[in-house]
N, C-alpha and C positions, 0 to 999 in steps of 0.2 A: 606157939604160933597163934596169932589172933587175926580175926577178920572184922571188918567194919561193915555193918549193915547200913544201907542207904536210908535216908529220911524219907518218909512217905507222908503225904498230906492229902486230905480229902475234904472237899467243901460241898455240902448239899444245901441247896436253897429251894424252899417250897413256898408258894404263895397261895393264899386262899382268899376268897372274897366274902365279906360279911353279907348275910342275907341272900346268898346266891341260890340256895334251895328254894326260898320263897319266890324269887323272880322266875326261876325255872318252872315252878308250879303254876304261877300266874300266866306265863307264856303258853304252857301246854294246855291249860284250861281254856284260854281264849282261842287257841287254835282248834280245840275240839268243838267249841261253840260255832266257829265259822264253818267247820266241816259239816256239822249237823245242819246248819242253815243251807249250805250248798246242796246237801242231799234232798232236803225238803223242797227247795226251789227247783231242783232238777226234776223231781217227780211231778210237781205241779206244771212245770213248763212242758214236759212230755205229754201230759194230759191235754194241755191247751193245743199243742200241735196235733195230737191224734184226733181230738174233737174237730179241729179246724179243717183237717183234710178228709173228715168223714170216715175214719178207719172203722173197720168191722168191730163192733163192740163185743162180739163173741170170740174174737181171736184171743189166744192165751196171753199174749203179750199185753194186749189192750185190757183184758180182765185184770191182770196183775197191776198195771199202772193205775187203772181206775180204782182198784181196791186199796192200794197203798195211799194214793193221793186223797181219796175220799175221807180218810182219817183226819187229814188236816183241813179239809174243806167244809166239813159239816157245820161249823159255826157260821159260815158265810152263805149257806143255802138260802135262796129266796131273797137275797139282799137287793139285787137288781135283776131285770129281765135280760136274758142272754139272747142276742139276735141269732136267728137261724136262717139257713137257705138250703133247703133239701136236707141232706144228711149232715151238712156242715154246721157247726155250732161255734160261735165266738163266745167263749166263757169269760165274761167280764168279771164275774165273781172270783174266778181263779186268779185273774190279774190283780184284783184288789187284795186277795189273800196273800199273794206274793209280796206286795208292798207292806202289808201289815206284819207279816212274818219277818221281813227284812228289818223293819223298825224294832220289833220285839227282840229279835236276836241281837241287834246292835245294842239295845238298852241293857240286856243281860250281860253282854260282853263288857260294857263300860262299868257296870256294877261290880263284876268280878275283878276287873282291873283296878278299880278304886279301892276295893276292900283288901286285895291280896298283893298288889304290886308294891315293891319297895325299890326306891331308886338305888342305883349302883353306889355302894359304899366304898370306903377306902380299902385298899388291899392290905392284907396282913402278911408280912414276909417273915419267914423263919429261916435263919441261916445256921447251919451246924458245921463246925470245922473240927476235923479229927487230925491230929498231928502226932507222929511218933519221932522221937529224937534218935540221932544215930547212936548206936550202941556197939561197943567193942565186945566181941564174943571171943572168949578164949577157949581154944580147943584143948582138951586134955589128951595127952598122948595115949594112943592105943597100945595094946599089947605088942603088936608087931613093931611099932616104933621103939618100944623099950628094949626089944631084943637086939637092936642094931648096935 
């Protein structure tokens, strides 16, 4: 007695993009640059608001914001006179610093993009096909079938 096994076929296709890792790196690097700029700008903006509303400079939150933002503002100290009205201060130097940092971070982001970005290349496709032909399998009689 013989059995016929069915033909099986399997096709696997995979595609990969040339320079994909390079583009992913440049994308992530530029996103990190924009994130850093956003954090710097947020701390400086909070400082401007706290100074403008005359917040208590001995409050823990104000001390934290002033301490972090002063790291980025020390190059701009004394650049222009900041107008005051009682406890309220309009920090023009902080606003100038925000503009300068925005320009600096934009320039760094563009440099990273120019150096590391690679335009999308062609896709490389690999197709692998596996086929097995129908095979007749002959069964040998077992001992029980021989006894009959």
